[in-house]
C-alpha positions in Angstrom: -124.8 36.3 -51.0 -120.8 36.7 -51.4 -120.1 40.0 -51.9 -116.5 40.8 -53.5 -115.4 44.2 -53.8 -111.9 44.7 -56.9 -110.7 48.5 -56.7 -108.1 49.6 -59.3 -106.0 52.7 -57.6 -105.7 53.9 -61.0 -103.5 57.2 -61.6 -106.8 59.2 -63.1 -109.9 57.7 -61.3 -110.7 55.1 -58.7 -112.4 52.2 -60.1 -114.1 49.6 -57.6 -116.2 46.8 -59.0 -118.5 44.5 -57.0 -119.2 40.5 -57.8 -121.0 37.8 -56.2 -118.9 34.3 -57.2 -121.6 32.2 -55.8 -123.9 33.4 -58.3 -121.1 34.2 -60.6 -122.0 37.9 -61.9 -121.0 41.5 -61.7 -123.5 43.5 -59.1 -122.1 47.0 -60.5 -119.0 49.4 -61.3 -118.5 53.0 -60.2 -115.4 55.5 -60.6 -114.6 58.3 -58.8 -111.9 60.6 -58.9 -108.2 59.2 -57.6 -107.2 61.7 -54.4 -103.4 60.6 -54.6 -102.4 64.1 -53.9 -104.6 64.2 -49.9 -105.9 60.9 -48.4 -106.5 58.0 -51.3 -109.1 57.1 -49.3 -111.4 59.8 -50.1 -111.5 58.8 -53.8 -112.0 54.7 -52.7 -115.0 55.9 -50.3 -117.1 57.9 -52.7 -116.6 55.6 -55.5 -118.1 53.1 -52.8 -120.7 55.9 -52.2 -121.5 55.2 -55.6 -121.7 51.5 -56.3 -123.7 51.4 -53.7 -126.5 53.7 -54.8 -126.4 51.2 -57.6 -126.2 47.9 -55.7 -127.7 48.5 -52.4 -125.9 48.1 -49.1 -123.0 45.4 -49.4 -120.7 43.3 -46.9 -117.9 42.1 -48.6 -116.3 39.0 -47.4 -113.2 40.0 -49.8 -111.7 43.4 -51.0 -108.4 43.1 -53.0 -107.0 45.8 -55.4 -104.4 47.2 -58.2 -103.1 50.3 -58.4 -101.2 52.4 -61.3 -101.7 55.4 -59.0 -99.3 58.8 -58.8 -97.7 57.1 -62.9 -97.7 53.3 -61.8 -94.1 50.9 -61.5 -91.6 53.3 -63.2 -88.5 51.0 -64.1 -85.0 51.6 -66.1 -83.1 49.0 -67.2 -79.8 48.0 -68.7 -78.5 45.3 -70.7 -75.3 44.1 -72.9 -76.8 43.9 -76.9 -80.2 45.9 -77.5 -81.6 42.7 -79.4 -80.5 40.5 -76.5 -80.0 41.4 -72.6 -81.7 44.7 -72.7 -84.3 43.5 -74.8 -85.2 40.5 -71.8 -84.8 43.2 -69.4 -87.1 45.2 -71.4 -89.5 42.2 -71.8 -89.4 41.2 -68.0 -90.2 44.8 -67.3 -93.3 45.1 -69.0 -94.8 41.4 -68.4 -94.3 42.5 -64.5 -96.9 45.1 -65.0 -94.3 48.2 -65.0 -93.9 51.3 -67.7 -90.5 51.3 -68.7 -89.1 54.7 -69.0 -85.9 53.4 -70.5 -83.6 51.4 -71.9 -79.9 51.6 -71.7 -77.1 49.1 -73.5 -73.7 48.7 -73.5 -71.9 50.7 -71.0 -73.6 53.5 -68.6 -71.9 56.8 -69.5 -71.8 59.9 -67.3 -75.2 61.3 -69.6 -76.6 58.2 -68.7 -76.0 58.4 -65.1 -77.6 62.2 -64.6 -80.8 61.1 -67.1 -81.0 58.7 -64.3 -80.7 60.8 -61.6 -83.7 63.2 -63.0 -86.1 60.7 -63.9 -85.4 58.7 -60.5 -87.1 55.4 -61.1 -89.2 53.0 -58.7 -86.4 50.3 -59.7 -84.1 49.3 -61.9 -82.8 46.8 -63.5 -79.0 45.3 -64.5 -78.5 42.7 -66.7 -75.9 41.8 -68.9 -74.0 38.7 -70.2 -75.4 35.0 -70.6 -73.8 33.0 -67.3 -69.9 32.7 -68.4 -70.2 35.0 -70.7 -69.5 39.1 -70.9 -68.4 40.2 -67.2 -66.9 43.7 -67.5 -70.5 45.4 -68.4 -72.5 44.6 -66.3 -69.8 44.9 -63.2 -68.6 48.2 -65.1 -72.7 49.8 -64.8 -72.8 48.3 -61.3 -70.3 50.7 -60.4 -71.5 54.1 -62.1 -75.2 52.9 -60.2 -73.4 52.9 -56.9 -72.3 56.4 -57.5 -75.9 57.6 -58.3 -77.0 60.0 -55.6 -80.3 58.9 -56.0 -81.9 56.1 -54.5 -83.7 53.2 -55.9 -83.5 49.8 -55.1 -81.5 47.6 -57.9 -82.7 44.4 -59.1 -79.5 42.4 -60.7 -80.5 39.6 -63.1 -77.3 38.8 -65.4 -74.3 36.8 -65.7 -74.4 34.9 -62.3 -70.7 34.7 -62.1 -70.9 38.9 -61.3 -73.9 38.9 -59.3 -72.0 38.7 -55.7 -69.6 41.0 -57.0 -72.6 43.1 -58.0 -74.1 43.1 -54.9 -70.7 43.8 -52.7 -70.8 47.0 -55.1 -74.0 48.2 -54.8 -73.8 47.4 -50.9 -74.9 50.8 -49.9 -78.7 50.3 -51.2 -81.1 48.3 -51.3 -80.1 45.1 -54.3 -82.1 42.2 -54.9 -80.4 39.1 -56.8 -82.1 37.2 -59.4 -81.1 34.6 -62.0 -79.7 35.7 -65.3 -82.9 37.3 -67.4 -81.1 35.4 -70.5 -79.0 32.6 -69.1 -77.5 31.3 -72.3 -77.9 32.9 -75.8 -81.5 33.4 -76.5 -83.3 31.9 -74.1 -85.6 33.7 -71.6 -85.4 33.4 -67.3 -88.1 36.5 -67.2 -90.1 34.8 -64.3 -88.1 35.0 -61.3 -87.7 39.0 -62.1 -90.6 39.5 -62.5 -92.1 38.0 -59.1 -89.4 40.8 -57.7 -90.6 43.5 -59.6 -94.0 42.6 -58.1 -92.8 41.9 -54.8 -90.6 45.6 -54.7 -94.3 47.0 -56.3 -96.1 46.1 -52.9 -93.0 47.1 -50.8 -92.5 50.6 -52.1 -95.3 52.0 -54.7 -98.2 50.8 -52.4 -96.7 52.5 -48.9 -94.7 55.6 -51.0 -97.8 56.5 -52.5 -100.2 56.8 -49.6 -102.1 53.2 -50.1 -101.0 51.7 -46.9 -103.4 53.8 -45.1 -106.0 51.5 -47.1 -104.6 48.3 -45.7 -107.3 48.1 -42.9 -109.9 48.0 -45.6 -108.6 45.1 -48.2 -107.5 41.8 -48.7 -104.5 42.7 -50.6 -102.6 44.9 -52.8 -102.1 42.6 -55.3 -100.6 44.0 -58.5 -99.6 46.7 -60.8 -102.8 47.2 -62.7 -101.3 46.4 -65.8 -100.4 43.0 -64.5 -104.1 42.3 -63.7 -105.5 42.9 -67.3 -102.6 40.3 -68.2 -103.6 38.3 -65.9 -107.4 38.3 -66.8 -106.3 37.9 -70.6 -104.5 34.8 -70.0 -107.2 32.8 -68.1 -109.7 34.2 -70.8 -107.6 32.8 -73.4 -106.5 29.6 -71.7 -109.3 29.0 -69.8 -108.6 26.7 -65.9 -109.1 23.2 -65.5 -112.7 23.3 -65.2 -113.8 25.3 -68.6 -112.2 26.3 -71.8 -111.0 29.4 -72.5 -112.0 31.4 -76.0 -108.4 30.9 -77.9 -105.6 32.8 -78.9 -106.2 36.8 -78.6 -105.2 40.3 -79.1 -106.2 42.9 -76.0 -105.9 47.2 -76.4 -106.4 48.9 -74.0 -106.8 52.8 -74.9 -106.4 55.4 -72.0 -105.7 58.2 -71.6 -101.7 58.8 -71.3 -100.8 55.4 -72.7 -102.0 52.4 -74.9 -101.5 49.0 -73.7 -101.2 45.9 -76.2 -101.5 42.7 -74.7 -101.7 38.9 -77.0 -102.0 35.6 -75.7 -100.7 33.7 -78.6 -97.8 31.3 -80.0 -97.0 33.8 -83.0 -95.3 31.3 -84.6 -95.6 31.9 -88.8 -98.5 31.4 -90.1 -96.2 30.3 -93.6 -93.5 28.4 -94.8 -89.5 28.7 -95.4 -89.6 31.7 -92.8 -86.2 32.0 -90.3 -86.9 33.6 -87.0 -84.6 36.5 -85.7 -84.4 37.8 -82.4 -85.4 37.1 -78.8 -87.9 33.9 -78.7 -91.5 35.6 -78.3 -93.2 35.1 -74.8 -96.8 33.7 -75.6 -98.1 36.1 -73.1 -96.7 39.7 -74.1 -97.6 42.9 -72.9 -96.4 46.5 -74.6 -96.7 49.9 -73.4 -96.7 52.6 -75.5 -96.2 55.7 -72.9 -96.7 58.4 -75.2 -99.4 57.5 -76.9 -103.1 58.2 -75.4 -106.5 60.0 -75.4 -105.5 63.2 -73.4 -102.1 63.4 -72.1 -100.7 61.2 -74.5 -102.7 62.9 -77.4 -99.6 64.7 -78.8 -97.9 61.5 -78.8 -100.5 60.2 -81.6 -100.1 63.6 -83.1 -96.2 62.6 -83.6 -96.7 58.8 -84.3 -99.6 59.4 -86.8 -98.8 62.9 -88.0 -101.2 65.7 -88.7 -102.2 64.8 -92.1 -103.1 60.9 -91.2 -105.5 62.7 -88.7 -106.4 64.8 -91.2 -107.3 61.8 -93.4 -109.2 60.3 -90.5 -111.3 63.0 -88.6 -111.9 65.0 -92.2 -110.6 67.6 -89.9 -108.4 71.5 -90.8 -104.4 70.6 -89.8 -105.2 74.0 -87.6 -108.0 72.3 -86.1 -106.0 69.1 -85.6 -103.3 70.8 -83.8 -105.0 73.3 -82.0 -107.4 70.9 -80.0 -104.9 68.1 -79.5 -102.5 70.9 -77.7 -105.4 71.5 -75.8 -106.5 68.0 -74.9 -103.1 67.7 -73.3 -103.5 70.6 -71.0 -106.9 69.9 -70.3 -107.3 65.6 -70.1 -111.0 65.8 -68.1 -112.2 67.3 -71.4 -115.1 65.7 -73.3 -116.1 65.9 -76.9 -118.9 68.1 -77.0 -119.1 69.1 -80.8 -119.4 66.9 -84.0 -115.7 68.2 -84.7 -114.5 67.6 -81.2 -116.5 63.4 -81.3 -114.3 63.2 -84.8 -110.6 64.1 -83.9 -111.3 61.5 -80.5 -112.5 58.9 -83.2 -109.4 59.5 -85.3 -106.6 59.7 -82.1 -108.4 56.7 -80.9 -108.0 54.8 -84.3 -104.5 55.9 -85.2 -103.6 55.1 -81.1 -104.8 51.9 -81.7 -103.3 51.5 -85.3 -99.5 52.6 -83.8 -99.4 50.5 -80.7 -100.9 47.0 -82.3 -98.5 47.3 -85.0 -95.4 48.5 -82.3 -96.4 45.2 -80.4 -97.0 42.8 -83.7 -94.2 41.6 -85.7 -92.8 42.2 -89.1 -91.3 39.8 -92.0 -89.2 41.0 -94.8 -88.2 38.9 -97.7 -84.0 38.9 -97.8 -82.5 36.8 -100.5 -79.9 33.7 -99.7 -77.7 31.4 -102.1 -80.8 29.0 -101.4 -83.5 31.6 -103.3 -85.7 33.6 -101.7 -86.8 33.5 -97.6 -88.3 35.2 -95.4 -87.0 36.8 -91.8 -89.9 37.0 -89.2 -89.4 39.4 -86.5 -91.5 39.5 -83.6 -94.9 37.7 -83.5 -97.2 36.6 -86.4 -100.5 37.3 -84.8 -102.1 36.9 -88.7 -104.3 34.4 -87.3 -105.5 35.5 -83.9 -109.2 35.9 -84.7 -110.2 37.5 -81.3 -109.6 41.1 -80.8 -110.9 43.0 -77.2 -110.7 47.0 -76.9 -111.1 48.2 -73.1 -110.9 51.7 -71.9 -113.1 54.6 -71.4 -113.2 55.7 -75.4 -114.6 52.4 -76.8 -116.5 51.3 -74.6 -119.6 53.4 -75.1 -118.8 54.5 -78.7 -120.5 54.0 -81.8 -118.0 53.8 -84.0 -115.7 50.6 -82.2 -115.7 48.6 -85.0 -114.3 51.0 -86.9 -111.6 52.2 -84.6 -110.7 48.4 -83.7 -110.4 47.9 -87.7 -107.3 49.7 -87.1 -106.0 46.7 -85.2 -105.9 44.3 -88.6 -104.0 43.6 -91.3 -103.5 46.7 -93.9 -102.3 46.2 -97.5 -100.5 49.6 -97.2 -98.5 47.8 -94.7 -97.8 44.2 -95.4 -95.1 43.6 -93.7 -97.0 43.9 -90.1 -98.5 40.9 -88.9 -101.2 42.1 -87.3 -104.0 39.7 -87.4 -106.0 39.6 -90.2 -109.8 39.2 -89.6 -111.1 39.3 -85.6 -114.0 38.7 -84.3 -114.6 42.1 -81.6 -115.0 42.0 -78.1 -116.1 45.0 -75.7 -115.4 44.7 -72.1 -118.3 47.3 -71.4 -117.9 47.6 -68.0 -114.4 47.9 -67.7 -113.9 44.8 -65.2 -110.7 43.3 -67.3 -108.3 44.3 -64.6 -111.0 43.3 -62.0 -110.9 40.1 -63.3 -107.3 39.8 -63.1 -107.5 40.2 -59.6 -110.5 37.9 -58.8 -108.5 35.2 -60.5 -105.6 34.7 -58.6 -108.3 34.0 -56.0 -111.6 32.6 -57.6 -110.7 32.2 -61.2 -113.7 29.5 -62.1 -115.4 32.6 -60.7 -113.8 35.2 -62.9 -114.0 33.8 -66.2 -117.6 32.7 -65.9 -117.9 36.5 -65.4 -115.5 37.6 -68.0 -117.7 35.3 -70.7 -121.1 36.9 -69.6 -119.7 40.9 -69.7 -117.1 41.1 -71.9 -119.6 40.7 -75.1 -119.0 40.4 -79.0 -119.2 43.9 -80.3 -123.1 43.9 -81.6 -125.0 41.2 -79.4 
C-alpha cells in the first residue's frame, strides 16, 4: 500500500486525509484545532494522532498541504473601468484562491490609500488600460502606492506600455511584472497573474503564518485551499485522458466565515436572441462571499437575507433570530442543541446558499431595440447545469441537505437569475475536495477515482 497524506491548514481546523493511491481509496480523515497562534505543528500532530487511531499506523510516501490559515490570501486590486480591467483583476485574484478584500476603480485617492494601509493586504494587484490604451490611471496609482508606508508586494498587470515605468516607480517595494490581464478590449489573460499569486502565496503566506516549520514533514504546500477545491472541481467535471468526468457542475462550499461558489460550465445562453454584456466569463469560475457564513459570517447572512426571510425559513420570531445570530458571531464554536437552534442553522444555510449562488450566477433582462425585443445576459447562464455539489460541515451530515440545496436552484420569484433549473445533488460526505485537489497535482487519475467513490449522489 502506498499511502499519501493530504493536509489542509484551515483558519479554524487542520484537516488531514489519508489515501491509498494503489487501491484508489480513502483510508480516513480527521481534524484538530489549527494552532496558528502558537505552533501550527501541534494541531497537525493532534489531527494525525486522531487519524491513525482510525486507520492504524501509516507510512506516507508523500505529504501534500494547502492552507487558508490565519485568514488565507488577502488581496486588494485596482483597475481602470469597474466592468473591465477592475473586474478582470478581481476574476484573476478569485480564480487563484485569494480573498479579495477590496476592488478600486479609476484613480486612487488619499482616502483609498489610508484604507489600503489599514487593510495591509498580502498582495496588491495593480491593473489598468488595455495594451496601447490609457496610461495615466495606472501610473498615478503606482505613484500613490509608492507612498504607502505599509509593505506589501505589488503585481503589475496592466497596459504593457507602462509596465517598466511602474516597476521603476515602485522600486522600493517587492514588484512582480506580469502580462496585462486584459490586453485587448473584452479579452482576458488571467493565467499568468494567477501563477504569480500562487508563487507569492508560497513565499509570503506560508512563511509568515509559521507553516514553514512544517516543511520538513511535508513534500510541499502547493496552493491556497480554495485553489485546491477549484482544481478538484475542474478534474471532476472534465476528467482525465484515462477516464471521463461527470460534466458541467456547480459547487457550494459553505463555511463558518465565508461561502465559496464554483462553476465549471461554459455559461453560454440557453436561449436565442441573447446579447452578452460585460467580460467573457471563465469556464472555471470561483466567487467568494466574504460576508456570508454560518458563524463569523452569520451577521452577513442576516443583512443579505433580512430578518423576515430568516424568520420565514426557520419559523422563529424576529427577536430570536437577531439574538441568536449575534451570539453565533461571537461564539463560532457553538453547535445547535435545541430544535430552535437547529431551525436557525437551517435558515442560515439556506439563505447563505441562495445569496451566494445568486451572486455567482448571471442575470438576464429584456430590452427594447429598434428591431424589437431582445434579451441582455450578464454573467454565466447556469440554467442547464444538472449537477450541484455541496460541501461544508453544516451540510455533510445534515438531514435537511436536499432542502438547503434547493435554494441554489432557479426560483420563479426571481426569474432574472440564471441559476440551475434542476440539478442532481452530490454531497462531499468526507469533506475531501481540497484534499483531492492537492492529490490531483501529482496523481489526477487516482484523485478522480476516489472522488467518484466518495462524493455521493444524495440518498445513495
